[in-house]
C-alpha positions, -999 to +999 in steps of 0.1 A: -030+544-696+007+544-690+022+528-659+057+533-644+068+501-628+086+508-595+106+478-582+120+484-547+157+478-542+153+448-520+129+431-545+153+438-573+183+424-554+167+394-536+134+385-552+137+393-590+111+367-599+084+388-581+095+418-601+092+398-634+058+384-623+045+419-616+056+431-651+042+401-669+009+402-649+003+439-658+011+432-694-014+403-695-040+427-681-034+450-711-015+477-693+012+498-711+041+494-687+075+512-687+104+505-663+126+536-656+161+520-655+177+547-633+155+541-603+171+533-569+159+530-533+129+552-525+145+563-492+123+544-468+151+529-447+166+563-440+132+579-432+122+551-409+155+554-390+150+591-383+171+604-412+144+616-436+164+648-440+191+628-457+167+612-482+161+642-504+184+628-531+162+597-533+131+619-534+144+640-563+156+609-583+122+592-577+104+623-591+127+624-620+121+588-629+083+587-624+070+621-635+047+618-665+031+584-659-006+581-653+001+557-625+031+542-606+027+506-595+050+486-572+049+451-556+056+464-521+030+479-498+056+494-475+075+513-502+043+525-517+031+538-484+064+556-478+061+574-511+024+583-505+032+597-470+067+612-474+076+621-510+084+658-512+107+681-530+115+718-529+126+715-565+094+699-579+066+702-553+037+698-578+053+667-593+057+652-559+020+657-550+010+642-584+031+611-577+018+607-542-017+607-555-011+582-583+012+555-568-004+522-561+006+488-546-001+461-572-031+445-554-049+478-549-042+488-585-057+456-598-088+459-576-094+496-574-082+508-608-083+479-632-113+463-615-100+428-622-127+401-618-112+373-639-077+358-640-062+331-662-042+316-634-039+283-616-021+275-583-033+242-567-020+247-532-032+257-497-022+293-492-021+315-461-023+353-465+000+375-444-015+409-440+015+432-437+011+462-413+018+488-440-006+472-464-033+466-438-031+497-416-016+521-441-031+512-475-062+496-461-059+465-483-081+446-458-103+452-428-085+455-395-099+430-370-103+456-343-127+477-364-165+472-367-177+470-403-180+447-433-151+423-438-130+426-469-095+417-482-083+428-515-055+402-516-080+374-509-104+389-535-078+383-562-066+350-548-102+337-550-100+341-588-071+316-590-081+281-601-072+254-576-061+277-548-074+270-513-071+298-488-065+287-452-081+304-423-057+317-397-064+322-360-049+357-360-052+369-395-038+404-392-011+400-365+023+416-372+051+393-382+078+412-363+099+424-392+093+461-389+124+472-409+151+481-385+130+468-356+141+433-365+177+444-359+172+466-328+148+441-311+160+408-326+145+385-299+111+401-299+111+402-337+119+365-340+093+355-314+066+374-333+077+358-366+077+323-351+041+329-339+030+338-374+047+307-388+030+285-362-004+300-372+002+291-408+016+257-400-012+245-377-038+256-403-022+236-431-007+263-453+018+251-480+026+286-490+026+320-473+019+350-495+017+387-491+018+420-510+050+428-489+082+408-496+099+424-466+076+405-443+079+373-464+117+376-462+115+377-424+092+347-423+113+328-449+144+331-426+124+316-397+110+288-420+144+279-433+159+277-399+131+255-387+136+234-419+099+238-426+083+227-459+062+258-461+074+282-488+069+320-492+057+335-525+048+370-535+012+374-545+022+386-580+038+352-587+005+334-578-017+357-598+007+353-627+008+315-625-007+306-659-032+279-665 
């Protein structure tokens, strides 16, 4: 099994420790990982802003970088969902389809492909899980609260394998944080209010850390936490799962 490691541009620029943790975690799990060094933005910001027709260069470069791997794995649910739903190319249509079918967010790769049921990890803290909209409603990493059916959460399934970690129960466990990419710019006041509501939920339920498969949401929440001078910290789920005993 060969895996191409896709590190989204904002993770590379702003949260490199999450990228390193993802690589180290996959290697610990026995995965043969390669990092294509010429990768750049996947084109999601353009597509989400209504300019998908201008993202073909990003699509072609992504295909060039990640063709030939058994799987592509990334620590970002939103970027993975974008590739799954939108990657296309007139120059390499078959390669685009293959990539769309074989790209995974880190958590779903660990639960669905690697079937991880044991981790050598310790993180003795109270942790609240933020279910990002892309991960929850796009990749189905957890059960949506409005649906009838058995409850499940792939992030919590993995976090329950971490020694010393205590998951806190939130009042509204799958509510949007308000980031929404360009939404937080176009609708700043609404975005901030939604983010503050999520912070309050984690605070009142005793979280020391907020984690998620999506660092874009965590970045939004981190800004609010810092402005409120809160002691709560954000941390990508890969960093927790990679926290060695």
